[in-house]
N, C-alpha and C positions, 0 to 999 in steps of 0.2 A: 537552829537545827530544824525547827518547824518550817522555816522559809525554804530551807534546802530541800526538804522533802516535797514541798509543794512545787518547787521549781523542777525537781526531777520528774514528778508526776506530769507536770505540764509538758515537759520535753518528751516524755514518753507518749503522751496523747498526740502531740504534734507529729512525732515520728510515725505513730500508728496511723494517723490520718493520711500522711504522705504515702505510706505503704498502700493503704486502701485505694487512694486516688490513682496511684501508679498501676495497681492491679486492674482497676475498672476502666482505665483509659484505653481507647482502641489501639490495637497493635498495628505497626506499619506492616503493610503486606510485603512479604518476601518476594523478590523478583521471580517470576514464573518463567521457566525456560521456554514454555510453549508460546508465551505472548511476546517474547523478545524478538529482535530482528534476525536472530540466528536461525538458519534453516538447516535442518538435519536431513541428510540424504544418505542413501546406502552407498557403499563402495562401488557396486555395480553401476549405479546411476552416475556416480562421479566419473567413472571410466568412460561411460557412454558420452557424457558431456565433453570430456577431453577429446574423444575421437571426433565428435561433431565439430569442435573448434578447429582441429587439424584439417578436416575436410573443407571447412569454410575458407581457411587460409589458402588452400590450393585452388579453390573455385572462385574466390573473390575477384582476381584479375579478369577472369572470363566473364563474370557477371557485369563488371564495370565496362568491359568491351561491348557486351550486349546492350547495356544502357546507352552507351555512346552511339551505337548503330541505330538504336531506336530513335534517338534524337535526330540523326541524319536522315533516316527514313521519313520522319515526320516533316522535316524541312523539304525533302524531295517531293513528298505527296502534296504539300502546299504549292510548290512550284508547278508541278504537273497539273494540278487543278486550275491554276491561273492560266497556264498555256492552253488547257482544254477549253476554258471559258473564252479565251481569245479566239481559238479556232472555230468554236461554235458561232461566235459573233461574226467572224469572217465568212463562214459558210452561209449564215442567214442572209448576209448581203449578197453572196454569190448566187443564192437561189432566186433572187429577183432578176429576171432577164433585163438587159438594157433595152431602152426604147429603140425601135428600129431607126429613128431619125438620128440618134446620137452615136451609132456604132461606126459610122464611116469616119476614118481618121482624116481623110482628105478626099477631094473629088477624083484623085488619081489612083485610088485603091482598086486594082483590077483582080488580084488573086488573094487566096486565103488557103489555109490548111484545114481540111476537114478531118476531125478526129473521132467523131461519133455520129450516129443517127439512130433515133428511137421513135417508136410509135406513141410514146408518152413523154410529156414535158417534165414530169416528176423524175423519170429515169434519167433524162438528159441532165437535169439539174444535179442529181446525185453524182453522175459521171463527171460533171464539171467540178464539183467539190472534191472528188477523188483526185482528179488531175491537179488541182491546186495544191493538194497535199503531196502528191507524188513528184511534181516538178515545179516547186515554188519559184525557182530562179527564172523560169520561163515566163511566169506571170508577173514577176517583179519589174518587167520592162515596159510597163504601161501598155500592155498587149490589148489589142481590140478583140472583143469576144462577140461573135455574130451567131445568134440563134435564128436559123432560117427555117420557115415552115414550107412544106411541100405537100399538096393534096394529090394523092394518086387514087383514082376512083373515089371511094368513100372514106379512105383512110388518110389521116393526117400524120405526116412524119416531121420530126424535128431534127434538124442538122446542126451540129455544133462545129462552127468554123472559128479558127483562131488566126489572128493577124490580119493586116491590111497591107498588101504588097503591091508595088508598082510593076514588078516583073516576076515572071514565073521562076526565074533563076533564084531570086531572093527567097521566095516561098519554098523552093526545093531544098535550099541550104538548111533552113530551119526545120523542115520536115525530116531530113536525114538526121539532124541532131536529136529530134524527138524519137526516131526509130532506134537510135543508139541507147535511149533510155527506156526502151521497151514500150513505146507508145505507138500504136498503129495510126497511120495517117496517110493522106495523099493530097496533092495540090489540086485545087479546084478554083473556079471563079468565085470572086467575092460575093456576087449575087447570082440568082438563078439564070439570069440572062447574061450572055457574053457582053461585057461593056465595050463600048466603042471609044477608042482613044480620042482625046480632043484634037481638033484640026489645027 
């Protein structure tokens, strides 16, 4: 009976110790609604979000079209820039007048078409570049370009003559074609002095 009493006391002590340790151990934190992934919004805000979603669905195809147009414009800008750089390079070569010795296509060039005359070589070169842009097909035919200078009193004039023709009729035909493209011109001699045909 004594053993039983000690056994019960021991059990009681162990139970009491377990109870004390359970009471003193840290409690698990209860899930806090404020720190979870759940977002609480008001009904008004929910309705506004739903309305925004509807509006986006109606606008989305148009936005996609705009993005596609932006891509096409970007490609077009790149192409235009490349074309512009090519034109600038061509204009820079056009601004250098050919040497007088190299402009004759043959010894039989008697006539040309005069399209401009200026008192400044820079103005003449600008006009030549403009003509090359305006009538590129005319210049793609390996056309002779003759920049002729003429001094009148103390002023120097620069004449822009195109082509090297054997006959006045050939020059007139091309001059008429230029006039149809709104380019003023007239047929003149290839050089200042009237050339003498070979014997």
